[in-house]
FIRODREN-500844 format. One record per residue: residue number from 1; residue in three letters; z negated, x negated, y negated of N, C-alpha, C, O, CB in turn. Coordinates in steps of 0.001 Angstrom, whole numbers. Glycine has a CB too. Example, Ala and Ser with C-alpha at 12.3 -4.5 7.8 and 13.67 -1.06 7.14 Angstrom:
<nodes>
n:1; res:ALA; nz:-7800; nx:-13190; ny:5690; caz:-7800; cax:-12300; cay:4500; cz:-7800; cx:-13200; cy:3300; oz:-8465; ox:-14236; oy:3319; cbz:-9046; cbx:-11308; cby:4473
n:2; res:SER; nz:-7080; nx:-12850; ny:2250; caz:-7140; cax:-13670; cay:1060; cz:-7870; cx:-12900; cy:-30; oz:-8039; ox:-13409; oy:-1138; cbz:-5725; cbx:-14084; cby:598
</nodes>
This chain:
<nodes>
n:1; res:MET; nz:3826; nx:-12558; ny:-9792; caz:3103; cax:-12881; cay:-11034; cz:2835; cx:-14023; cy:-11133; oz:2402; ox:-14509; oy:-10088; cbz:2029; cbx:-12295; cby:-11254
n:2; res:ASN; nz:2912; nx:-14725; ny:-12016; caz:1778; cax:-16087; cay:-12845; cz:1355; cx:-15897; cy:-13895; oz:1873; ox:-16044; oy:-15003; cbz:2289; cbx:-17454; cby:-13208
n:3; res:PRO; nz:-312; nx:-15315; ny:-13381; caz:-1258; cax:-15022; cay:-13753; cz:-1838; cx:-15963; cy:-15533; oz:-2388; ox:-15497; oy:-16531; cbz:-1990; cbx:-15201; cby:-12384
n:4; res:GLN; nz:-1329; nx:-17501; ny:-15173; caz:-1872; cax:-18541; cay:-16572; cz:-118; cx:-18718; cy:-17727; oz:38; ox:-18891; oy:-18936; cbz:-2573; cbx:-20832; cby:-15623
n:5; res:LEU; nz:735; nx:-18582; ny:-16724; caz:1762; cax:-18399; cay:-17563; cz:1809; cx:-16727; cy:-18550; oz:1844; ox:-16689; oy:-19779; cbz:3033; cbx:-18632; cby:-16511
n:6; res:TYR; nz:1798; nx:-15625; ny:-17740; caz:1478; cax:-13994; cay:-18131; cz:215; cx:-14706; cy:-19349; oz:645; ox:-15012; oy:-20461; cbz:660; cbx:-12621; cby:-16360
n:7; res:SER; nz:-712; nx:-14840; ny:-19159; caz:-1971; cax:-15413; cay:-20073; cz:-1684; cx:-15787; cy:-21019; oz:-1488; ox:-14962; oy:-21911; cbz:-2723; cbx:-16384; cby:-19711
n:8; res:TRP; nz:-1521; nx:-17185; ny:-21295; caz:-643; cax:-17744; cay:-22221; cz:178; cx:-16916; cy:-23433; oz:130; ox:-17081; oy:-24652; cbz:253; cbx:-18331; cby:-21400
n:9; res:THR; nz:867; nx:-16063; ny:-22711; caz:2232; cax:-15774; cay:-23607; cz:844; cx:-14878; cy:-24384; oz:93; ox:-15462; oy:-25165; cbz:4095; cbx:-14752; cby:-22748
n:10; res:ILE; nz:697; nx:-13644; ny:-24083; caz:-452; cax:-12560; cay:-24098; cz:-1421; cx:-13480; cy:-25589; oz:-1715; ox:-13099; oy:-26722; cbz:-1531; cbx:-12436; cby:-22073
n:11; res:GLU; nz:-1587; nx:-14398; ny:-25065; caz:-2562; cax:-15294; cay:-25810; cz:-1545; cx:-15687; cy:-27203; oz:-2165; ox:-15917; oy:-28242; cbz:-3110; cbx:-16822; cby:-24726
n:12; res:ASN; nz:-295; nx:-15756; ny:-27246; caz:152; cax:-15849; cay:-28227; cz:1249; cx:-15166; cy:-29009; oz:2071; ox:-15576; oy:-29829; cbz:245; cbx:-16696; cby:-28125
n:13; res:LEU; nz:1040; nx:-14231; ny:-28589; caz:1049; cax:-12950; cay:-29405; cz:457; cx:-12526; cy:-29641; oz:754; ox:-11401; oy:-30043; cbz:1400; cbx:-12168; cby:-29296
n:14; res:VAL; nz:-958; nx:-12906; ny:-29663; caz:-2073; cax:-11967; cay:-30375; cz:-2320; cx:-13015; cy:-31394; oz:-2723; ox:-12387; oy:-32373; cbz:-3566; cbx:-11427; cby:-29412
n:15; res:LYS; nz:-2290; nx:-14427; ny:-31723; caz:-2022; cax:-14934; cay:-32083; cz:-1376; cx:-15554; cy:-32890; oz:-1833; ox:-16592; oy:-33370; cbz:-2109; cbx:-14896; cby:-31757
n:16; res:ASN; nz:-299; nx:-15131; ny:-33199; caz:963; cax:-14733; cay:-34351; cz:243; cx:-13591; cy:-34482; oz:-705; ox:-14147; oy:-35037; cbz:2806; cbx:-14546; cby:-33928
n:17; res:GLY; nz:-15; nx:-12720; ny:-34443; caz:-708; cax:-11527; cay:-34988; cz:-1549; cx:-11699; cy:-35758; oz:-1640; ox:-10809; oy:-36603; cbz:-1237; cbx:-10799; cby:-34228
n:18; res:ILE; nz:-2398; nx:-12691; ny:-35849; caz:-3872; cax:-13061; cay:-36174; cz:-3506; cx:-13810; cy:-37120; oz:-4069; ox:-13657; oy:-38205; cbz:-4845; cbx:-13748; cby:-35125
n:19; res:ASP; nz:-2399; nx:-14891; ny:-36971; caz:-1549; cax:-15243; cay:-38819; cz:-1061; cx:-15001; cy:-39526; oz:-987; ox:-15407; oy:-40685; cbz:-925; cbx:-15748; cby:-39267
n:20; res:ALA; nz:-222; nx:-13663; ny:-38542; caz:665; cax:-13187; cay:-40299; cz:-684; cx:-11923; cy:-40587; oz:-511; ox:-10779; oy:-41008; cbz:3114; cbx:-12070; cby:-40113
n:21; res:MET; nz:-2073; nx:-12613; ny:-40185; caz:-2704; cax:-11119; cay:-40997; cz:-4082; cx:-11926; cy:-41785; oz:-5139; ox:-11375; oy:-42094; cbz:-3385; cbx:-9471; cby:-39535
n:22; res:LYS; nz:-3713; nx:-13403; ny:-42002; caz:-4395; cax:-14239; cay:-42341; cz:-5645; cx:-13751; cy:-42421; oz:-6196; ox:-13629; oy:-43515; cbz:-3971; cbx:-14762; cby:-43293
n:23; res:GLY; nz:-6374; nx:-13338; ny:-41010; caz:-7347; cax:-13405; cay:-40871; cz:-8486; cx:-11805; cy:-41335; oz:-9665; ox:-11510; oy:-41144; cbz:-7395; cbx:-14663; cby:-41493
n:24; res:LYS; nz:-7397; nx:-11194; ny:-41948; caz:-7566; cax:-9498; cay:-42373; cz:-7347; cx:-8818; cy:-41642; oz:-6173; ox:-9157; oy:-41499; cbz:-6890; cbx:-8885; cby:-43294
n:25; res:GLY; nz:-7527; nx:-7712; ny:-40665; caz:-6685; cax:-6739; cay:-39879; cz:-6891; cx:-6506; cy:-39241; oz:-8099; ox:-6637; oy:-39045; cbz:-5841; cbx:-6719; cby:-39546
n:26; res:ARG; nz:-5734; nx:-5612; ny:-37610; caz:-6459; cax:-5635; cay:-36956; cz:-5132; cx:-5717; cy:-35290; oz:-4117; ox:-5087; oy:-34995; cbz:-7580; cbx:-4394; cby:-37431
n:27; res:ILE; nz:-5707; nx:-6535; ny:-34807; caz:-4529; cax:-6088; cay:-33244; cz:-4904; cx:-5460; cy:-32153; oz:-5782; ox:-5980; oy:-31465; cbz:-3945; cbx:-7265; cby:-32416
n:28; res:THR; nz:-4527; nx:-4652; ny:-31900; caz:-4020; cax:-3640; cay:-31099; cz:-3359; cx:-4179; cy:-29664; oz:-2258; ox:-4717; oy:-29548; cbz:-2991; cbx:-2888; cby:-31968
n:29; res:ILE; nz:-4366; nx:-3881; ny:-28551; caz:-2776; cax:-4203; cay:-27729; cz:-3206; cx:-2770; cy:-26523; oz:-4325; ox:-2333; oy:-26256; cbz:-2552; cbx:-6485; cby:-26667
n:30; res:SER; nz:-2144; nx:-2419; ny:-26108; caz:-1532; cax:-1223; cay:-25106; cz:-1287; cx:-908; cy:-23689; oz:-99; ox:-858; oy:-24007; cbz:-515; cbx:-1077; cby:-25361
n:31; res:VAL; nz:-1274; nx:-643; ny:-22406; caz:-534; cax:-993; cay:-21947; cz:137; cx:223; cy:-21931; oz:-138; ox:896; oy:-22924; cbz:-805; cbx:-1677; cby:-21033
n:32; res:GLU; nz:1237; nx:964; ny:-20848; caz:1455; cax:2640; cay:-20445; cz:2133; cx:1654; cy:-19176; oz:2195; ox:431; oy:-19057; cbz:2684; cbx:4123; cby:-21690
n:33; res:LYS; nz:2615; nx:2810; ny:-18277; caz:3464; cax:2557; cay:-17497; cz:3888; cx:3505; cy:-17070; oz:3248; ox:4412; oy:-16538; cbz:3223; cbx:1881; cby:-16754
n:34; res:LYS; nz:5735; nx:3401; ny:-17341; caz:6172; cax:5266; cay:-17237; cz:7121; cx:4772; cy:-15976; oz:7960; ox:3950; oy:-16347; cbz:7306; cbx:6328; cby:-19018
n:35; res:SER; nz:7169; nx:5055; ny:-14730; caz:8373; cax:5397; cay:-13426; cz:8440; cx:3988; cy:-13188; oz:8578; ox:3657; oy:-14366; cbz:10137; cbx:6238; cby:-13815
n:36; res:LYS; nz:8447; nx:3077; ny:-12659; caz:8431; cax:2297; cay:-12140; cz:8376; cx:458; cy:-13087; oz:8665; ox:-579; oy:-12489; cbz:9439; cbx:2823; cby:-11342
n:37; res:LEU; nz:7864; nx:508; ny:-14872; caz:7963; cax:-105; cay:-15833; cz:6665; cx:270; cy:-16084; oz:6114; ox:1332; oy:-15797; cbz:9020; cbx:86; cby:-16685
n:38; res:ALA; nz:6204; nx:-749; ny:-16676; caz:4664; cax:-1510; cay:-17487; cz:5227; cx:-1618; cy:-18937; oz:6289; ox:-2135; oy:-19285; cbz:4076; cbx:-3452; cby:-16816
n:39; res:PHE; nz:4644; nx:-1247; ny:-19408; caz:4611; cax:-1732; cay:-21328; cz:3424; cx:-2546; cy:-21527; oz:2228; ox:-2272; oy:-21627; cbz:4380; cbx:-244; cby:-22630
n:40; res:VAL; nz:4017; nx:-3501; ny:-21552; caz:2450; cax:-4047; cay:-23331; cz:2356; cx:-3916; cy:-24005; oz:3078; ox:-4843; oy:-24373; cbz:1962; cbx:-4946; cby:-24127
n:41; res:ARG; nz:2041; nx:-3498; ny:-24885; caz:2715; cax:-3541; cay:-26378; cz:1374; cx:-4755; cy:-27437; oz:182; ox:-4723; oy:-27131; cbz:2792; cbx:-1327; cby:-27163
n:42; res:VAL; nz:1657; nx:-5264; ny:-28072; caz:476; cax:-6130; cay:-28759; cz:1313; cx:-5726; cy:-30220; oz:2470; ox:-6007; oy:-30536; cbz:252; cbx:-8181; cby:-28215
n:43; res:ALA; nz:-99; nx:-4691; ny:-31241; caz:639; cax:-5155; cay:-33104; cz:-701; cx:-5292; cy:-33101; oz:-1781; ox:-5038; oy:-32568; cbz:1634; cbx:-3892; cby:-34586
n:44; res:ASP; nz:446; nx:-6288; ny:-34723; caz:-954; cax:-6256; cay:-36090; cz:-792; cx:-5023; cy:-36922; oz:-205; ox:-3947; oy:-37029; cbz:-872; cbx:-7712; cby:-37424
n:45; res:THR; nz:-1832; nx:-5988; ny:-37544; caz:-1281; cax:-5282; cay:-39719; cz:-1373; cx:-6277; cy:-40134; oz:-2423; ox:-6591; oy:-40694; cbz:-2350; cbx:-4093; cby:-41013
n:46; res:GLY; nz:-292; nx:-7190; ny:-40026; caz:-231; cax:-8731; cay:-40467; cz:1179; cx:-8313; cy:-41452; oz:1608; ox:-7159; oy:-41471; cbz:34; cbx:-10159; cby:-38904
n:47; res:LYS; nz:1773; nx:-9371; ny:-42203; caz:2881; cax:-9336; cay:-43100; cz:4120; cx:-8313; cy:-42915; oz:4712; ox:-7646; oy:-43764; cbz:3379; cbx:-10638; cby:-43074
n:48; res:GLY; nz:4317; nx:-8416; ny:-41482; caz:5442; cax:-8071; cay:-41503; cz:7157; cx:-8472; cy:-40749; oz:6700; ox:-9610; oy:-40640; cbz:5299; cbx:-8173; cby:-42530
n:49; res:LEU; nz:8409; nx:-8570; ny:-40247; caz:8828; cax:-9723; cay:-39903; cz:10101; cx:-8127; cy:-40893; oz:10026; ox:-6899; oy:-40872; cbz:8723; cbx:-10744; cby:-37927
n:50; res:THR; nz:11448; nx:-9491; ny:-41853; caz:12595; cax:-8827; cay:-42450; cz:13697; cx:-8268; cy:-41161; oz:13270; ox:-8728; oy:-40102; cbz:13344; cbx:-9997; cby:-43539
n:51; res:LYS; nz:14489; nx:-7744; ny:-41017; caz:15626; cax:-7678; cay:-39859; cz:15958; cx:-8820; cy:-39891; oz:15962; ox:-9333; oy:-38772; cbz:16862; cbx:-6778; cby:-39953
n:52; res:SER; nz:16345; nx:-9688; ny:-40968; caz:16639; cax:-10490; cay:-40576; cz:16572; cx:-12285; cy:-39805; oz:17432; ox:-13089; oy:-39447; cbz:16891; cbx:-10122; cby:-41110
n:53; res:GLU; nz:14301; nx:-12264; ny:-39844; caz:13552; cax:-12583; cay:-38440; cz:13796; cx:-12046; cy:-37397; oz:13649; ox:-12695; oy:-36361; cbz:12360; cbx:-12399; cby:-38396
n:54; res:PHE; nz:14332; nx:-10430; ny:-37343; caz:14122; cax:-10057; cay:-36593; cz:15123; cx:-11700; cy:-35254; oz:14753; ox:-12635; oy:-34543; cbz:14470; cbx:-8354; cby:-36907
n:55; res:ARG; nz:16546; nx:-10990; ny:-35734; caz:17001; cax:-12204; cay:-34547; cz:16566; cx:-13626; cy:-34938; oz:17162; ox:-14639; oy:-34572; cbz:18754; cbx:-12321; cby:-34348
n:56; res:LYS; nz:15910; nx:-13614; ny:-35402; caz:15886; cax:-15099; cay:-35387; cz:14768; cx:-15982; cy:-34392; oz:14812; ox:-17129; oy:-33947; cbz:15624; cbx:-15460; cby:-36870
n:57; res:ILE; nz:13389; nx:-14481; ny:-34227; caz:12332; cax:-15018; cay:-34003; cz:11793; cx:-15840; cy:-32375; oz:10875; ox:-16643; oy:-32204; cbz:11621; cbx:-13947; cby:-34420
n:58; res:PHE; nz:12821; nx:-15228; ny:-31315; caz:13091; cax:-15883; cay:-30650; cz:14000; cx:-17396; cy:-30360; oz:14045; ox:-18126; oy:-29369; cbz:13230; cbx:-15131; cby:-30319
n:59; res:ASN; nz:14481; nx:-17451; ny:-31318; caz:14995; cax:-18872; cay:-31215; cz:14344; cx:-20159; cy:-31234; oz:13752; ox:-20204; oy:-32312; cbz:15731; cbx:-19016; cby:-32070
n:60; res:PRO; nz:14160; nx:-21170; ny:-30631; caz:13482; cax:-22070; cay:-30712; cz:13381; cx:-23137; cy:-31852; oz:14439; ox:-23469; oy:-32386; cbz:13699; cbx:-22450; cby:-29773
n:61; res:GLY; nz:12525; nx:-23555; ny:-32163; caz:12965; cax:-23619; cay:-33372; cz:12678; cx:-22952; cy:-35005; oz:12767; ox:-23584; oy:-36058; cbz:13901; cbx:-23396; cby:-33015
n:62; res:HIS; nz:12472; nx:-22132; ny:-34911; caz:12354; cax:-20803; cay:-36041; cz:10928; cx:-20410; cy:-35887; oz:10464; ox:-19859; oy:-34889; cbz:13436; cbx:-19310; cby:-35688
n:63; res:THR; nz:9911; nx:-20924; ny:-37550; caz:8934; cax:-21216; cay:-37364; cz:9103; cx:-20176; cy:-38800; oz:10229; ox:-20288; oy:-39283; cbz:8419; cbx:-22742; cby:-37045
n:64; res:THR; nz:8146; nx:-19147; ny:-39595; caz:7594; cax:-18911; cay:-40564; cz:6888; cx:-19386; cy:-40794; oz:6649; ox:-19415; oy:-42001; cbz:7362; cbx:-18195; cby:-40740
n:65; res:LYS; nz:6083; nx:-20051; ny:-39987; caz:4487; cax:-21184; cay:-40736; cz:4769; cx:-22460; cy:-41059; oz:5505; ox:-23235; oy:-40449; cbz:3085; cbx:-21561; cby:-39614
n:66; res:LYS; nz:4054; nx:-22678; ny:-42205; caz:3930; cax:-24066; cay:-42580; cz:3450; cx:-25220; cy:-41209; oz:4364; ox:-25990; oy:-40913; cbz:2757; cbx:-24026; cby:-43840
n:67; res:ARG; nz:2415; nx:-25357; ny:-40557; caz:2225; cax:-25515; cay:-39190; cz:2972; cx:-25074; cy:-38119; oz:2785; ox:-23973; oy:-37603; cbz:1265; cbx:-25130; cby:-38973
n:68; res:GLY; nz:3730; nx:-25791; ny:-37785; caz:4182; cax:-25332; cay:-36761; cz:5506; cx:-25430; cy:-35838; oz:6542; ox:-25196; oy:-36461; cbz:4028; cbx:-24471; cby:-37058
n:69; res:TRP; nz:5675; nx:-25760; ny:-34353; caz:7027; cax:-26657; cay:-34463; cz:7984; cx:-25473; cy:-33879; oz:9139; ox:-25853; oy:-33688; cbz:7048; cbx:-28329; cby:-33408
n:70; res:GLY; nz:7619; nx:-23589; ny:-33439; caz:8851; cax:-22505; cay:-33567; cz:9152; cx:-22761; cy:-32170; oz:10316; ox:-23085; oy:-31931; cbz:10251; cbx:-22777; cby:-34770
n:71; res:LEU; nz:8244; nx:-22671; ny:-31086; caz:8693; cax:-22502; cay:-29734; cz:7596; cx:-22230; cy:-29083; oz:7350; ox:-22924; oy:-28097; cbz:9392; cbx:-23587; cby:-29138
n:72; res:GLY; nz:6856; nx:-21380; ny:-29387; caz:5369; cax:-20052; cay:-29390; cz:6861; cx:-19260; cy:-28576; oz:7420; ox:-19612; oy:-27537; cbz:4351; cbx:-19023; cby:-31673
n:73; res:LEU; nz:7116; nx:-18380; ny:-29279; caz:8745; cax:-16911; cay:-28694; cz:9440; cx:-16926; cy:-28564; oz:10248; ox:-16014; oy:-28743; cbz:9411; cbx:-15955; cby:-29039
n:74; res:SER; nz:9730; nx:-18601; ny:-27917; caz:11465; cax:-18840; cay:-27275; cz:10141; cx:-19103; cy:-26096; oz:10238; ox:-18196; oy:-25270; cbz:13102; cbx:-20521; cby:-27998
n:75; res:LEU; nz:9121; nx:-19895; ny:-25795; caz:8333; cax:-19812; cay:-24414; cz:8267; cx:-18556; cy:-24004; oz:8884; ox:-18115; oy:-23035; cbz:6930; cbx:-20309; cby:-24424
n:76; res:ALA; nz:7207; nx:-17666; ny:-25018; caz:7202; cax:-16722; cay:-24097; cz:8132; cx:-15973; cy:-23760; oz:8134; ox:-15256; oy:-22760; cbz:6481; cbx:-16091; cby:-24270
n:77; res:LYS; nz:9390; nx:-16125; ny:-24933; caz:10656; cax:-15464; cay:-24211; cz:11188; cx:-15665; cy:-22509; oz:11706; ox:-15105; oy:-21543; cbz:11827; cbx:-16011; cby:-25073
n:78; res:ARG; nz:10797; nx:-16506; ny:-22858; caz:11371; cax:-17363; cay:-21050; cz:10695; cx:-17782; cy:-19792; oz:11142; ox:-18381; oy:-18814; cbz:11877; cbx:-18758; cby:-21182
n:79; res:ILE; nz:9000; nx:-17125; ny:-20169; caz:8467; cax:-16539; cay:-19831; cz:8165; cx:-14889; cy:-18695; oz:7728; ox:-14415; oy:-17647; cbz:8392; cbx:-16804; cby:-20663
n:80; res:ILE; nz:8779; nx:-14688; ny:-19894; caz:8954; cax:-13282; cay:-19533; cz:10032; cx:-12964; cy:-18956; oz:9848; ox:-11984; oy:-18234; cbz:8876; cbx:-12488; cby:-20490
n:81; res:GLU; nz:11211; nx:-13386; ny:-18937; caz:12437; cax:-13156; cay:-19080; cz:12775; cx:-13324; cy:-17673; oz:13137; ox:-12419; oy:-16921; cbz:13126; cbx:-13969; cby:-20088
n:82; res:GLU; nz:12559; nx:-15154; ny:-17231; caz:12455; cax:-16067; cay:-16271; cz:12064; cx:-15732; cy:-15310; oz:12655; ox:-15236; oy:-14351; cbz:11909; cbx:-16927; cby:-16474
n:83; res:TYR; nz:10641; nx:-16054; ny:-15516; caz:8962; cax:-16236; cay:-14100; cz:9162; cx:-14620; cy:-13897; oz:9934; ox:-14101; oy:-13091; cbz:6546; cbx:-16850; cby:-14966
n:84; res:HIS; nz:8596; nx:-14181; ny:-14492; caz:8596; cax:-12700; cay:-14328; cz:9885; cx:-11244; cy:-14711; oz:9365; ox:-10329; oy:-15350; cbz:7432; cbx:-12525; cby:-15140
n:85; res:ASN; nz:10867; nx:-11110; ny:-14486; caz:12323; cax:-11085; cay:-14575; cz:12149; cx:-9435; cy:-15886; oz:12949; ox:-8525; oy:-16099; cbz:13311; cbx:-10842; cby:-12515
n:86; res:GLY; nz:10965; nx:-9669; ny:-16388; caz:10735; cax:-8448; cay:-17543; cz:11758; cx:-9270; cy:-18596; oz:12424; ox:-10305; oy:-18606; cbz:8750; cbx:-8138; cby:-18246
n:87; res:LYS; nz:11322; nx:-7670; ny:-19833; caz:11771; cax:-8473; cay:-21122; cz:10599; cx:-7983; cy:-22502; oz:9568; ox:-7397; oy:-22833; cbz:13674; cbx:-7951; cby:-21529
n:88; res:ILE; nz:11637; nx:-8692; ny:-22849; caz:10080; cax:-9241; cay:-24241; cz:11271; cx:-9472; cy:-25647; oz:12194; ox:-10270; oy:-25806; cbz:8814; cbx:-11668; cby:-23682
n:89; res:LYS; nz:10568; nx:-8063; ny:-26731; caz:10947; cax:-7786; cay:-28103; cz:10530; cx:-7426; cy:-29079; oz:9369; ox:-7164; oy:-28764; cbz:11518; cbx:-7273; cby:-28208
n:90; res:VAL; nz:10638; nx:-7186; ny:-30189; caz:9973; cax:-6437; cay:-31538; cz:10817; cx:-4930; cy:-30731; oz:11886; ox:-4514; oy:-30284; cbz:10675; cbx:-7177; cby:-33693
n:91; res:LEU; nz:9151; nx:-4529; ny:-31023; caz:9931; cax:-2902; cay:-31082; cz:9535; cx:-2355; cy:-32368; oz:9576; ox:-1132; oy:-32498; cbz:9388; cbx:-1676; cby:-29797
n:92; res:LYS; nz:9033; nx:-3323; ny:-33655; caz:8558; cax:-2312; cay:-34459; cz:8276; cx:-3215; cy:-35599; oz:7187; ox:-3748; oy:-35385; cbz:7345; cbx:-1433; cby:-33882
n:93; res:SER; nz:8693; nx:-3541; ny:-36511; caz:8359; cax:-4261; cay:-37844; cz:8994; cx:-3885; cy:-39771; oz:10020; ox:-3887; oy:-40451; cbz:8926; cbx:-5743; cby:-37365
n:94; res:VAL; nz:7331; nx:-3581; ny:-39875; caz:7222; cax:-3169; cay:-41216; cz:7026; cx:-4163; cy:-42391; oz:5848; ox:-4301; oy:-42720; cbz:6206; cbx:-2320; cby:-41232
n:95; res:PRO; nz:8123; nx:-5033; ny:-43238; caz:7412; cax:-5712; cay:-44268; cz:5971; cx:-5739; cy:-44640; oz:5882; ox:-4679; oy:-45259; cbz:7917; cbx:-5373; cby:-45210
n:96; res:GLY; nz:4935; nx:-6209; ny:-44656; caz:4171; cax:-5569; cay:-45255; cz:2532; cx:-4738; cy:-44403; oz:1308; ox:-4609; oy:-44403; cbz:5231; cbx:-4703; cby:-45814
n:97; res:GLU; nz:3610; nx:-4463; ny:-43902; caz:2701; cax:-3025; cay:-42846; cz:2250; cx:-3475; cy:-41108; oz:1264; ox:-3069; oy:-40492; cbz:4163; cbx:-1320; cby:-42570
n:98; res:GLY; nz:3296; nx:-4400; ny:-40630; caz:2493; cax:-5581; cay:-39306; cz:4007; cx:-5129; cy:-38629; oz:4989; ox:-4611; oy:-39160; cbz:404; cbx:-5012; cby:-38090
n:99; res:THR; nz:3701; nx:-5637; ny:-36970; caz:4643; cax:-5542; cay:-36773; cz:4182; cx:-5697; cy:-35012; oz:3296; ox:-6482; oy:-34673; cbz:5543; cbx:-6424; cby:-37673
n:100; res:THR; nz:4927; nx:-4832; ny:-34014; caz:4700; cax:-4362; cay:-32276; cz:5395; cx:-4802; cy:-31493; oz:6603; ox:-4585; oy:-31588; cbz:4855; cbx:-3048; cby:-31844
n:101; res:MET; nz:4907; nx:-5533; ny:-30505; caz:6144; cax:-6727; cay:-29858; cz:5859; cx:-5968; cy:-28587; oz:4868; ox:-5239; oy:-28637; cbz:5829; cbx:-8838; cby:-29829
n:102; res:GLU; nz:6525; nx:-5997; ny:-27474; caz:6971; cax:-4534; cay:-26708; cz:7606; cx:-6108; cy:-25448; oz:8556; ox:-6891; oy:-25471; cbz:8657; cbx:-2895; cby:-27903
n:103; res:ILE; nz:6265; nx:-5838; ny:-24402; caz:6879; cax:-6873; cay:-23175; cz:6994; cx:-5367; cy:-21977; oz:6216; ox:-4415; oy:-22037; cbz:5365; cbx:-8621; cby:-22516
n:104; res:SER; nz:7620; nx:-5436; ny:-21426; caz:8451; cax:-4644; cay:-19914; cz:8602; cx:-5632; cy:-18848; oz:9120; ox:-6747; oy:-18911; cbz:10205; cbx:-4043; cby:-20179
n:105; res:LEU; nz:7985; nx:-4953; ny:-17723; caz:7478; cax:-4960; cay:-16488; cz:8195; cx:-4799; cy:-15678; oz:9074; ox:-5552; oy:-16098; cbz:6684; cbx:-4295; cby:-16269
n:106; res:LYS; nz:8667; nx:-4324; ny:-14596; caz:8486; cax:-4144; cay:-12981; cz:7283; cx:-3915; cy:-12760; oz:6334; ox:-4609; oy:-13127; cbz:8842; cbx:-5273; cby:-12082
n:107; res:THR; nz:7253; nx:-2991; ny:-12185; caz:5853; cax:-2896; cay:-11313; cz:6568; cx:-2691; cy:-10450; oz:7795; ox:-2609; oy:-10519; cbz:4614; cbx:-1885; cby:-11492
n:108; res:GLU; nz:5337; nx:-2489; ny:-8752; caz:6110; cax:-2424; cay:-7440; cz:5935; cx:-881; cy:-7599; oz:7099; ox:-514; oy:-7438; cbz:5459; cbx:-3284; cby:-5906
n:109; res:HIS; nz:5252; nx:174; ny:-7801; caz:5514; cax:1974; cay:-7395; cz:5571; cx:2394; cy:-8115; oz:5747; ox:3612; oy:-8107; cbz:4778; cbx:2892; cby:-6771
</nodes>
């Protein structure tokens, strides 16, 4: 695992959550191990995503922010999938209630 890249990915998910909450709300980070997988979940109580946004959020250039390049989640996906052989996805999102992102990584034992 590359600690700097992994750390940047978590930081990016947290910052996205903070942006979605407009400074008010709660971020929850949880880690769960099942069998040979570790699941890292970053949940926020922000504006949530629509179903059509689910499909686009990892595309380079896609952003919902006024000031954004749309590279954060596409880069996070590359880091998790290509460097760490894991997966990243929107686990759950409800407009007006928030979003939970999930990273799954293989563990050694």
